[in-house]
Every structure is written in structure tokens, then in C-alpha cells.
C-alpha positions in Angstrom: 55.8 215.2 -146.7 52.1 215.6 -148.0 50.5 212.2 -149.1 48.8 213.1 -152.3 46.6 210.1 -152.6 45.5 210.6 -149.0 44.7 214.2 -149.8 42.8 213.4 -152.9 40.8 210.8 -151.0 40.0 213.1 -148.0 39.2 216.2 -149.9 35.7 215.0 -151.2 34.8 214.0 -147.6 35.6 217.5 -146.2 33.8 219.1 -149.2 30.7 217.0 -148.8 30.5 218.4 -145.3 28.9 221.5 -146.8 25.7 219.6 -147.3 25.1 219.3 -143.6 22.7 222.1 -142.8 23.9 222.9 -139.4 25.6 226.2 -139.8 25.4 229.0 -142.5 27.3 227.7 -145.5 28.8 224.8 -143.6 31.1 227.4 -141.9 32.9 225.7 -139.0 31.9 222.1 -139.9 34.0 222.0 -143.1 37.0 223.7 -141.2 36.8 221.3 -138.3 36.5 218.3 -140.5 39.4 219.4 -142.4 41.5 219.9 -139.2 40.4 216.4 -138.0 41.1 214.4 -141.3 43.9 216.2 -143.2 46.7 215.5 -140.8 46.3 211.9 -141.9 47.5 213.2 -145.3 50.5 215.1 -143.8 48.8 218.5 -143.7 48.7 220.2 -140.2 45.3 220.9 -138.6 46.1 224.6 -138.6 47.0 224.9 -142.3 43.9 222.6 -143.2 41.5 224.8 -141.4 43.0 228.1 -142.5 43.0 226.9 -146.1 39.4 225.9 -146.0 38.3 229.1 -144.3 40.2 231.2 -146.8 38.5 229.3 -149.5 35.1 230.1 -147.9 36.1 233.8 -147.7 37.2 233.9 -151.3 34.4 231.9 -152.9 31.3 232.9 -150.8 31.9 236.2 -148.8 33.9 238.2 -151.2 31.5 237.7 -154.2 28.6 238.4 -151.9 30.1 241.7 -150.7 31.0 242.7 -154.3 27.4 241.9 -155.4 25.9 243.8 -152.5 28.1 246.9 -153.3 27.3 246.5 -157.1 23.6 246.3 -156.6 23.6 249.2 -154.0 25.5 251.3 -156.4 22.9 250.5 -159.2 20.0 251.3 -157.0 21.4 254.9 -156.2 22.5 255.7 -159.6 20.6 258.1 -161.8 18.9 256.4 -164.8 17.7 258.3 -167.8 13.9 258.4 -167.9 11.8 258.7 -171.0 8.8 260.8 -169.9 7.0 260.2 -173.1 6.4 256.5 -172.3 5.8 256.8 -168.7 2.0 256.4 -169.0 2.1 254.3 -172.2 0.2 251.3 -171.0 0.9 247.8 -171.8 2.6 246.7 -174.9 0.3 244.9 -177.4 1.2 242.3 -179.9 -0.3 241.9 -183.2 -2.5 239.0 -181.8 -3.8 241.4 -179.2 -4.5 244.1 -181.7 -6.5 241.9 -184.0 -8.6 240.6 -181.0 -9.7 244.1 -180.3 
């Protein structure tokens, strides 16, 4: 059985391991600490490490890959151009017009 209070008390410690700037995104540190500490709450080391690694994949890697694909697609899509305003110069405000 899983000790709920033990899990609630240990989860912030594992999560705070992300602030240790040893690896990229705390990868490996967080999973190792989860595998070390969470068996005390009744969660096996394998399940703890896998759960935290899966959380890393879903919250960091997947959005990064989606964002990269999105930005790459935007970069290579054709955008309509307005040739009349290509050399229009800077936009002047009313204050700029009065100064001239």
C-alpha cells in the first residue's frame, strides 16, 4: 500500500531537485532521487523513476518538439506580401508630424 502522507511529504523534495543545475532540466537527478526516496512511501523505485521521466517527457520534451515543428512550419509557409508598403519607411505619429 502507498503511504499517502509519505508521498505528499516526499514529492516536494523530489520536485525541488530540478533547481540543482547539474544536468539539462534536472534529467537524471530528479528520477534518481525519486527512485531513492519514494520507496519509503510504498512506491517501487522503478515506478517512481518511470513516472518522473514520463512527466519530464510530457511537460518539457513534447511541448518543445511541437513548438519547434510549429515554428518551422510558420517559417516556411508563404505569407502574403503587400508590395505597396514595402518601402514605406517608418510610421510617424502625430507628435512626429508636428515636430517636422
